[in-house]
DOSE-794871 format. One record per residue (C-alpha): residue in three letters; x, y, z. Coordinates in steps of 0.001 Angstrom, whole numbers, plus 500000, padded with zeros to 6 digits. Each point is the difference from the previous one (the first is absolute). Layout:
<recs>
ALAXYZ...
</recs>
This chain:
<recs>
MET078776807546224713LEU503744499323500297LYS500747503152498007PHE497816502041502377LEU501765498471503011ALA503351500762498395TYR499145503669499473LEU498509500269503510PHE503092498437501519ALA502238502329497961THR498147503046501319VAL500170498849503617ALA503636498944499618THR500976503386498569ILE498508501807502989ALA501638497543502382MET503401500426498328PHE500004503738500643PHE499239499324503677ILE502520497189500472ALA502741501857498112THR500041502804502573LEU499954497875503165PRO503025500678502250LEU501828496678500368SER503368499006501361VAL502624498684497599GLU499552496497501398VAL496210500038499549GLN500404501446496505LEU502329497150499063PHE497580497415501374LEU497062501634498164GLY501939500110496734LEU501037496334500205PHE496455498952500917LEU498520501867497042LEU502624498559497642LEU499065496509501160ALA496311500750499542MET500697501254496487GLN501525496642499085PHE496744498269500921THR497642502513498375LYS502069500027496810ALA498558496587499197ILE496356501135500305PRO498586500185496448GLY497898502804498563THR499566503704500654LEU499240499608503730GLY503242498122500580ARG502013502641498128VAL498376502826501978ILE500777498332503352PHE503541499279498865LEU500560503588498869SER498419501415503162LEU502379498097502260GLY502949501215497943GLY498533503495500073ILE500164500082503790ILE503735499276499937VAL500589502605497317GLY497827502524501844ARG501922499487503242TYR503259500514498113VAL498806503186498272TYR498797501554503263TRP503255499174501766ARG502083501117497033VAL498306503392499704THR499862500801503718GLN503279498645501362THR502694499499497344VAL500323503333498180PRO503141501992500959PRO499408503291501864ILE499443503002497773GLU502742501890501821ASN502526497773498214LEU499179500803496367ALA502851497873498638ASP498263496919501381PHE496408501254499899VAL499790500730496255PRO501256496614498763GLY498050498373502827VAL496750501530498741LEU500852498997496418LEU500484496422501158LEU496708500080501893ALA498221501420496942ALA501440497218497849GLU498739497376502453LEU496552501540500259PHE499752500144496209CYS500827496293499765ILE497465499150502692LEU497359502065498203MET500700498234496701PHE500028496635501730PHE496541500530501479LEU498582501441496769SER501194496901498171ALA498616497710502705LEU496648501819499865ILE499793499557496230VAL500781496272500009SER498154499127503215ASP496925499106497933ARG500907498721496544TYR497674499170497129GLN500455496950497794ARG497811500909497035PRO497933497101498604ARG501058498837496580LYS497914501065497004VAL500506498704496454LEU498357501241496821THR498394496941498359ARG497510501506497511ASP501614501700497014GLU496846501992499321ASP500456501692503415ALA503557501055499229PRO500545503771499984SER502279501541497375VAL503589500384501172ASP502935502116498837VAL503404498694501065PHE502663502706500374ILE503708499118499967PRO501911503255500632SER503607499873498845TYR502930502390499975ASN503477498537499500GLU499456496276500569ASP501534497516497579PRO497620499121497128GLY500343496294500755LEU498807500541503565VAL497093502146498805ALA499075497395497376CYS499685497291502657THR497537502111501989ILE497983500813496856ALA499862496325499003ALA498952498933503502ALA497286502665500038LYS498703498869496609ASN500037496418501278MET497586500747502891ASP496848497884500170TYR497277502490499060PRO497626500515497068ALA502238501277497198ASP497482502590498839LYS499743501531503466PHE503557500991500784ARG502794501904498276VAL503675500321500911PHE501700503385499681LEU503726500633500180LEU500459503558501287ASP503529500823498853ASP501451503042501747GLY503437499216498594ALA499042501123496490THR497818503060500463ASP500097502758497376GLN502135501917502464LYS502596497220499978LEU499752499327496258ASN500880503646499374ALA502631500345502711TYR502877502440499414ASP502462497154500564PRO500123498046496691ALA501069496792501752ALA497096500201502454ALA497538500711497195ARG501322497071497958GLU499750497704503038ALA496378501068500550ARG499149499359496337ASP501605496558500102ARG498103499193503180ALA496706501120498502GLU500498497909496857THR500914496928502047LEU497076500282502394LYS497514500780497226ARG501098496831498202ILE499646497964503192CYS496524501414500638ASP498941499200496420GLU501217496409500301LEU498393499456503410GLY496729501803499291ALA500446502936502393THR499406503708499417TYR503046502285500090LEU499538503518501428ALA502531502778500545ARG499046503511501083GLU501494503338499024ARG501894500967503151ASN501295498313503158GLU497849501906502468HIS498922498854503481ALA502024496777499685LYS498104496719500342ALA496722501701500981GLY500066502083496817ASN500761496928497906LEU497075498078501504ASN497684502965499513TYR500969500113496331GLY498985496352499783LEU496654500875501592SER499414502664497349ARG500593497481497197SER497907497094501330GLU496466499347501203GLY499812496743502010ASP497857499791503137LEU502997498895502037VAL503680500847499809VAL502802497581500909VAL503535501229500670PHE503064497754499694ASP503512501390500293ALA502194499026497066ASP501742497366502126HIS496789498600501577ALA498549497223497853PRO496531498649500893ALA498861496394500335ARG497195498775497753GLU497509500107502865PHE500518503654500906LEU496908501596498447ARG497557497266500952GLU501210500139503615THR499640503785500323VAL497251501511497831ALA497240498013501746TYR500377502236503082PHE498799503000498002SER496420498813500401ASP500156502512502877PRO499231503314498209LYS501963502039502586LEU503211497999499609PHE502781501911498240LEU502997497716500581VAL500995496368500235GLN503662499731501012THR501937496725499881PRO503340499190501668HIS503264500605498201PHE501742496658499537PHE503665499872499013LEU501954497278498238ASN503417501338500984PRO501476501013503372ASP500560503611500971PRO503698500959500366VAL500028499403503762GLU498511496518499586ARG502346499147497153ASN503171501305501621LEU499216498356503354ARG498640496907498214THR496701499824501892PHE497523499948497094ASN499357496253500120PHE499177499679503698MET499087503367501583PRO496782502008499466SER500581502945497687GLU499837503604501148ASN496718500664498179ASP498256496931501487MET498948501875503130PHE498401502815498003TYR498152497847497475GLY499418497059502335MET498570501899502964ILE499991503801499901GLN497961500182496804LYS497477497595501570GLY499760502318502986LEU499562503003497721ASP497291498107498110LYS498077499535503242TRP499854503779500424ASP499312500688496287ALA503449501566499681THR501801497711497533PHE501817502263497585PHE501201499717496403CYS503586498678499873GLY500815501018496425SER499700496606498316GLY497954496807500139ALA496797501948500543VAL496611500532498367LEU498293503407500200ARG496571501269498969ARG500171502592497224SER496990501975501192ALA501644500461503409LEU503242501192498402ASN498060502411497808GLU498385501472503114VAL503390501160501325GLY501510500915496632GLY501948496787499523PHE503141498864501793SER501313502602502454GLY503429501421499297VAL500780502518502732SER502374497541501702ILE502367497460498460THR497945497176501568GLU496993500417497743ASP498572496658501089CYS499410500730503691GLU499058503600499238THR497306498879497535ALA498542497581502547LEU499951502752502639GLU498017502289497695LEU497444497290499198HIS499606498798503584SER499307503593501030ARG497100500050497516GLY498346496922501461TRP501300497385497571LYS501001496595501418SER502996497735499399ALA500723496290500287TYR503112497894500515VAL500108496516498462ASP502723497979501713ARG500896497836497016PRO503346500598498222MET499198500210496289ILE502828502079498576ALA503661499060499745GLY502352502951500310LEU503664500852500294GLN501713501697502929PRO503029502307499738ASP503228498089499513THR502506502271501732ILE500087501905503266ALA500180503279498055SER496792499202498085PHE498348498750503183ILE500822503202501877GLY498841502069497026GLN496641498235499972ARG499485500390503748SER501049503650499822ARG497215500645497472TRP497439498248502212CYS501227501905503045ARG499959503431498363GLY496627499390498369MET498266498907503199LEU501396503004501856GLN498732502243497201ILE496519498582500591LEU500348500686503733LEU501111503590499454LEU497904500997496979LYS496839497933500562ASN500064499218503707PRO497523497134500569LEU499270501262503531PHE498198503006498550LYS498765498505496729PRO496193500375499809GLY497989496848499422LEU502237497442501712ASN498819498031503028PHE502106499701503146MET501736496728499158GLN500734501103496440ARG501760503039501424VAL501953497775502375ALA500933497627497175TYR501248502666497580VAL501862501939502686SER501624496784501215SER501076499056496468ALA501544503435499449LEU501600500441503433PHE501647496586499713TRP502505501480497551LEU501440502236502705PHE501677496925501497PRO503544501205499052PHE499788502662502743PRO499521497622502968ARG502190497332498420LEU503006502338499763VAL499283501503503439PHE500022496520501541LEU503261499287498189LEU501794503102501236ALA498564500377503523PRO502244497415501742LEU503072501612498438LEU499275503267501833PHE500452498323503375ILE502820497645499048LEU502101502661498256PHE498948503210501781SER498389498840503286MET496780501811499078LYS497151498707502185ILE496987500282497749TYR498083497084501545ILE499866500123503797ALA499395496498501397SER501579497537502386PRO500768496440498887GLN497122498783502198GLU497563502377498306PHE501319499031496592LEU499261496365500805ALA496522500662501427TYR498789502491497401THR502130500031496853LEU500727496302499684THR496408498943500636TYR498868502625497486ILE502390498670497342LEU498865496425500668ALA496347501096499757VAL500604501644496620VAL501838496936498681THR497185497768501274ILE497336502149498328GLN501935500021496730SER500378496245500159GLY496318499518500810LEU498738502270497224TYR502548499474497247GLY501882496855501036LYS499648498111496689LEU500352503106497850ARG502953501837501567TRP502785498389501976PRO501350501700503150TRP502567502785499483ILE499645500000496202SER498064503268500071GLU502879501629501898LEU502431498804497320TYR497925501214497040GLU499266503339501646TYR503645500660500800ILE501052499170496422GLN497476502506498643SER500398502682502667ILE503437501248499000PHE498782501144496583LEU496330500648500790PHE500870502508502724PRO501215502698497550ALA497043499184497716ILE497617500761502864ILE501756503290500734SER499668501037496350VAL496227499353500028LEU499503501837503297LEU501828503017498591ASN498141499936496671PRO497049497582499782ARG499542500614496259SER503606499355499015PRO500110496168499584LYS500022498628496457PHE498816496573498857ASN502852497593499233VAL499488496589498425THR501569497073501887THR502500498051497919LYS499282496260499650GLY501825497125498321GLU503521501132500931THR502855497512499999LEU503331499850501828GLU502880498163498404LYS501918499615503249GLU499529500284503739GLN500707503530501163LEU499045502658502502SER497011502173499253VAL500649503483498663LEU498274501186503192ALA502201497944502318TRP502247502653501562PRO497560501503502544TYR499200496535501372VAL503678499120500314VAL500782503315501720VAL497129499606502472PHE501070496448500851VAL503611501048500561LEU498781502823502267MET497821497551501929LEU502906497571500307ALA502353502708501253THR497378501109502528THR499795496415501222GLY503719500184500747VAL499406503175502015LEU497160498264501822PHE502204497146501174TRP502780502419500941ARG497581502005502173LEU498598496845501586GLU503545499174501034ASN501109503486501060ASP496825501752501187PRO498610497776502784GLY497642502716501241GLN497983499730496788THR500134496221499566ALA496294499339500605LEU498762502734497657LEU502652499208497395SER498852496377500013VAL496397500995499286VAL500950502457497244GLY502540497497498699ILE497299497387499377TRP498101502548497910HIS503152500936498089VAL500992496391499321PHE496559499350498520ASN500553502967497664LEU503439498653499139ILE498467496637499079VAL497422501649497714THR502586502190498244GLY502258496970499569ALA497217497878498531ALA499150502837497613LEU503474499696498489GLY498912496673498551ALA497197501753498152ILE502371502433498256LEU502151497207498570GLU498328499602496611ARG499969496378498888LYS500931498978496489GLU496860499766497863VAL500215499224496281ARG496337499148499473THR497743502825498878ALA496883498030500907PRO499232497682502949ARG499131496359499367ILE496919498300501354ARG498982496367500194VAL497409498782497510GLN498266496731499216ARG499230499861496301LYS500400497550497155GLY501490500876496641ILE501408498707496747LEU503483500866498759LYS501150499642496380LEU503759499733499602GLY500938499269496402GLU498191496820499062ASP499168499066503571THR496707500890501679VAL499936499126503697PRO497686500617502971VAL501413502168502786THR498899501135503421LEU500545503682500758VAL501130500401503615GLU501211503619500137ALA499497503099497889ASN500670503704499834THR499555502678497365ASN503234498925498282GLY499600496240499734VAL499062496681501577LEU501499497042501808MET498742496696498589HIS500164496445501240PHE500674497211497489ASP499113496447500969LYS502597498886497486VAL502573501627497740PRO498453500580496556HIS503191499121498156SER503616499309500775GLY502481502812500338ASN500004503487501456MET496911502176499417LEU501656503248501108GLY499565502734497444GLU497281498209498048ARG496896501899498984GLY496533498551500256LEU496298500749500173LEU498123499661503294LYS496246499540500193VAL498468500320503465LEU496766498060500374PRO496982501882501350ALA499374499510503693GLN496737498135499421LYS501837497395497914GLN502495499070502685GLY500321496294500647ARG501974496883499298ASN498835499683496414THR502283502708498596SER502000497433498080THR497059498924497838SER500132500415496258THR497617502980500195ASP502265501905502351MET503216498891498308GLY499012500981496472ASP501620502742497971PHE499343503571500985GLY501068503227498399PRO501788503101501334GLU496678501711500697GLU499207497283502564GLY503313500096501823ILE502828502257501066SER503571499777498767VAL502534499090502663ASN503723499489500302ILE501408497241502245ALA502184501801502536SER500743497280502547GLN499491496342500719ARG500695497872503033ALA499184496511501128SER497713499593503009SER498890496974501998THR496805499727497939GLY501193500939496536LEU501465503029498304LEU499541503698500851VAL500302502331497027GLY499976503793500106ALA498724501789496903GLY499948503713499252TYR497392501707497842ILE501335501320496671ASP496702501089498486THR498375503404499591VAL499348502125503078ALA496246499513499636LYS500214496204499724CYS502338499842502991ALA497555502130501961GLN497091497755499040ALA501915496929501144SER500871501700503303SER496430501125500602ASP498865496406499669LEU502789498303501935VAL501077502509502638PHE497014502235500717ALA496768498236499021ASP499917497711503043LEU501660501246503206SER498871497086502180ILE503504498507500308PRO501760503308500886ARG497191500778502463ALA500395496605501666LEU503788500397500261HIS499559503474501446ASN497459498828502579ARG502531497490501329LYS502097502947501193LEU497209501389502150THR501134498398503234GLY500834501545503331ALA503386500533501619SER500909500597503637PRO501553503285501183VAL503028498051501258GLY500448498249496670GLY499600503300498185MET502625501654502175LEU502449497143499470ARG499523500385496255LEU500795503719500227VAL503079499285502102ARG501246497459497475TRP499587502445497134SER501604502797502006VAL503083498001500926HIS500483498607496493TYR499488503207498039GLY501403502258502694VAL503360498362499381ARG499717499512496247ILE498510503224498659PRO502425502527501570VAL502868497999498508ILE498347500008496579ALA499302503717500334MET503686500715500578PHE500876498533496606SER496989501148498001LEU499725503085497883LEU496386500951500496GLY498136502380497790SER500359498266496638GLY496843497934500664ALA499048496619498720ARG500069499147496336ARG496355499642499288LYS498062498988496943PRO496250500194499402ALA497706497031499987ARG499667498274496642VAL497931497159498685GLU502019498761497062ASN503287498108500320ASP500508500727503679LEU500555496677501748PRO502647499505502645GLU502799497619499187THR498262497271501962PHE496277499678500458MET499642497396502723THR497818499543503052PRO501625500674503368ALA499533496348500890GLU502050498925497048
</recs>
């Protein structure tokens, strides 16, 4: 009944908004109406459920509608003055695009679906599953960890197989004209084949590198026969529960996809460089925490490339994974949705992945997503795709159009400069009108964003991320528009390290833009002092410009790459173990781990003297045997190398409760991967809990103060660093490794 009332109210409110938006009102009445509606929004924001969200959005829609009508009818420069009219229309188009995208997003998430949990409990009901791990140039140690975690999943052993699909050692690469490249491919193939043999996975490599990831996955389909297909990227390791928490949904015979959220153990470069990873929601939280739930409501959840289960018969119906665009995941989902197949989104993080480590890798990844989604829009336009329902069309078009954000973002950045530097009047409005229409509109948008995404995206963070991407995504968009079939698939580099703090290799454009913005600010203050006839309008435009200056200044903090010597992030664990050092055998508590080693807590020192450099054997007790009885004779007895993993003591430090000892793995790649799959990836409950603590709201004022602080700090520091830096040489990077790759100290932040 409440859902019906919500839809009825939405219909009536939409009709009313068109009427109210066109009412002729004085500036004073408009200001009063805007403030009244903003106040009402604060009250309705607290109403739970779909009806409350619809009322809340409708009130905000009236303010936005009033602004759009006023903006279109009264603020565009006269056409007789082309110098002002053309940029004025471009600015208006940018605003209207943003408003369109805002309402499409609000429509999608206005009614979200939290899918009930389903767990496979009867092994006899388990369908056969093929697990695909496509790989190209990732480090073998990283790939081994994902293979081991996949093999460690809780599922009947005779009903699932793990395939490594190695595109880095195809026949084409093995027989390359370059002898060094061919030798590297052969070495890679031998290494990965050995790892697959030791871990019990099947190694596959095709003849030629055609159609990128889609072609690689389709080759896997041709060499396997499971009912379901699971895809994990080479740096996305699954938890033990993954299959049991996903395959049960396929009791619906029309379901082709179960997508799970991507969960990351390390910060993206913006989070790391600005040091926000431990307290601020991540950029992807809004998409996986809310937008995918909204898409699920409208049966429009799409395949995100990894952490997903797909039905083989559905894939066979469309000829496998689609490869026309470089975003084969979304394109494949579009094809299957258009044929009447259904999808599901399970909001339970069950894979642990890695994000790009540098701004260059981050921009490269986003450029691929951007170009691929625009390819889908141009080559397979969802608006005209037969078989889709109305909301599926809206969802796919919204997802693709989103990636045009660099156009409005750069227009908004440059527009104030046209008036400040050249006195071009591209936005005709008095200060009173700006207050009554523009300011109330901005406050309405901020209020709606806070109400919909408050715990998943802090105020002004979207503006920062979009600006950082826009400078390099803008030319990528132009290239796709000129030739939609030109983009090529590029693999995102992971596991990079930086041996010192330095500016990104992409830093110069951001520094130049900030210096330009700063110089324009000087012109602004000069004109405020010397051009009294324009003081009111300069003040309004100046506020806009100063906001842009703050964003560009804060972005400078993101391009200062922080020192990072670890190739793998550490996570907290709670496991018991036994460590053999020489003649001593002692119980230990494992408190942190990564793919390179562990941090252990000793209740007492096993023997006098320094343990640094000693080699030992670590046995981690199974999770079901955890308890206080680990020091019994049964647990403390002798055990051989096959039961433990060889470690080297890399650090030790006294703590308030005992001794903290860091140990690095020095065993085979396969054994290190098996240890990591058990310690780091098998149970993600602790990382999930720590991540959920970050999902808290922030006020617009607090968010703005944070931006200002970053802008002032880095706006002074980075230009000075840039003056003395020779950019272009890049960071010294090394690939992720498993063996012998511990930092000099391996201590918890608290210690």
